[in-house]
N, C-alpha and C positions, 0 to 999 in steps of 0.2 A: 366510906368504900374500904374497912379494914385498917392497914396499918400501911397499904400502901399508900404513897408520896406520890402524887399523880399532878407535877407541876409545868401548866405550860412556857416553856421556857425557849431562852434564842442567845445565840452564836453573833454577835456582828464580826466580822471579820474584815478588815479593813487591808484588799493586798493590791497588784496592781492589776487592773481590768483593760490593760490596752489589749484590743484585739477578740477582747469580749464583754463589753457593754451594748448592754442591747436596744440602745438609744429612745424614744416616748415611750415606749412600751408596747405589748402584748394586745391582740385585742378580745375584749371587754369578754366576750360572750365563750369564746379559749378557754380565759381565766375562772369564768364562772362553771365551766365545765371541768376544768384542771378541778375546784374546789374541792365538789361535786362528788367526785370520783376518790377527791384524798381521804374523806371524809369517810367513805365506802371502804377503803383499801385499809384503813388505821385501824378501824373496829372490826373487819376481818383479822388483820393480824392479832390483837389480843385477845380475840374470838379462838385464833389456832393455837395461841399458847399457852394455853386455859391456866389463866393466873385469875382469871374468875369464874364461878360457876356456870355451866351453863345455862343454866335458867336465867342468868341475866342479860341474857340476851333473845329474839327472837328470828322466825326467820322471815322474808320479805323479799319483793323482787326488783330489781335494781337491772331496768334495759334488760329484760326477758331472761335477767340469772338470781337467782336463788343465792341471797345473798344473807347476812346478819346484821343486827341494829340493839345497839344496848339499849336494853328496858329501864335500869335503872336510870334515874333522873342524873343523878350528878357524874354517873361517867357516860352520857351523851352529851351532856351539855360539856365536860370537860374537853370533848373531842370536836364536839362543833365549833366551839367558841374560839378553840386555839386553831383548827383549820379556816374557817370563814373568818379569822382576823387574819389569815395572810394574803385576802384578797387582795386588797390596794401594791402591796409588794409586789405581787405577780404581774398584776398589771402592768407595772412598772419595770418588771422585769428584775425585780433587785434579790430577789430568791433564787438562788444557790441548788441548795438542797434541804430536802426535810426528813429527817430521820426518827425510828423510833426506837429510843434504847431500854434496853430492857437491863437493869446494874444489881449487882448481888448486897450485901445487908451492909457492907462497907461502901456502897455507893461507887464501884469502879464498874464498867459498863463489860458487860459477857458476850450482850452480840445487840446489834445496830439495824435496823432494816432501813435503806436507804434509797429515796427517791431523788435523782438527779434529774432536775428540768433544765430544755436552754430552748429558749422560742427564739426565731426571726422576725423582730422588730418592720421586716422590710418588705415582709410576705405582702404583695396587697390584692391578692385572690380572696375573694368569700370563701371563708372559709365551708364545709359542710358537714355542720354538726355531726349528723350521723357518720360517716367518716368515722369523726373524731370521737366520737360515743363509741363505736364501734370496737375501735383501737383501743379504747382504753379498758374496754371490759375482757380482753384475751386478758388482760393481767390478772383481774379476778379470778380468770377461769385456774390462769396457773399458781398463784397463793397457794390454796389449799393442799398441791402436789407437793410445794414446797417443804412440806411440814419435817421431813425426812434429814432436813438438810440442818436443821436448827436444834438449837440447843432446848437440853431439860433446865426450866424455872421452877423455882419455889411458888408456891402462893403468894408467902409474905417477901415477895423483892419485888422496889420499886421502878417505876417506868414512866417514860416520858418521852413528849415530842418537843422537836425540838428542832430549828428553823435555823441554816445558814446560809446569811446573808454575802453580798457581792461585795456590800459596805452600810456604813450605819443609815437606817432608816431616818430618814427627815423626821419632825414634829410638826404639828399645824392643823392642817385638816385631819389627816389620821393620828392625832394627840390620842385622841379617847383609846385607839385602837391598840397604840403603840404601848400605854400606859398596861395593858395585858402579857407583855411580855417582857420578861427577867432575864436577866446572865445566870446560864444553866453554872450549878454547882458540881453537877457530875463530872469523878477527875476524868480526864482523857491518858489512852494509852500514850507508853514513851516507842512503842513501835511498831511500823505499818501495820497495818490489821492485813489477816487474811483476806481475800474477795472475792463471794460465791455467785456471777451472775444468777440471775431469776429469770429478766424479763426485759426487755428492750422494745421501743419502737427510735424509728428516725421517718418524718416526714415532715408537711411542711403545714404550719408553721411552728409543729410543737415537736419534741424530739425529747424522749423522757428515758430514763434507765431506773430497776427497781434491782439492787442486788442485799447481799448481807453483806456485814463484816463479822467478824470476828479474830479478837487478841493472837497475834502472831507465838507462837511456841517461843519466841523466845522471850516475851515479854514476862517482866519482873514481878513476880504473884505477891500478894502480902505475905508478912512474916506470920 
């Protein structure tokens, strides 16, 4: 796919999770629906940013909504494998955020699309799949309208999918999946980013926020 570097990457962060642990994990069906949504949403973001020619995508329907799917096998496989590889970790409540990061030629991020996840593991009622899918569909409707909020990136930029974990994922039954993820080598900002909300939902058992991050005006620039 040209000179762009596309790596499925992981930042594993060990931090105080008191009050934030997700117990035994979320409902498998909720995790499946969320992973399917993330694959469509991330593809939509990459299309929105214009880092590939429009011919690299094709129109398809998802939940009665017209979206874009990657036609190029390498691009399609990268997005699918990266997101589907998160399924066992989402089920266990280990994934805190999923980010699509666009960086300049110096590997410094210029923009990050952040999906922040929160799941209630104690929710005992049956989840209405149709209601959950309808709520997630609203994010896909909102995404195209966010184009004016984003930065213009060149087609020779690099981008990657990064997952932020609440703790280090365990190996074992998920060893083969874990091997797909490597520590990210993307540089981090030194100042807190500027945040622009795009869409959020708060319901049981899933809450989700989508927002943009840009470097602070006081962020040091490369010499």
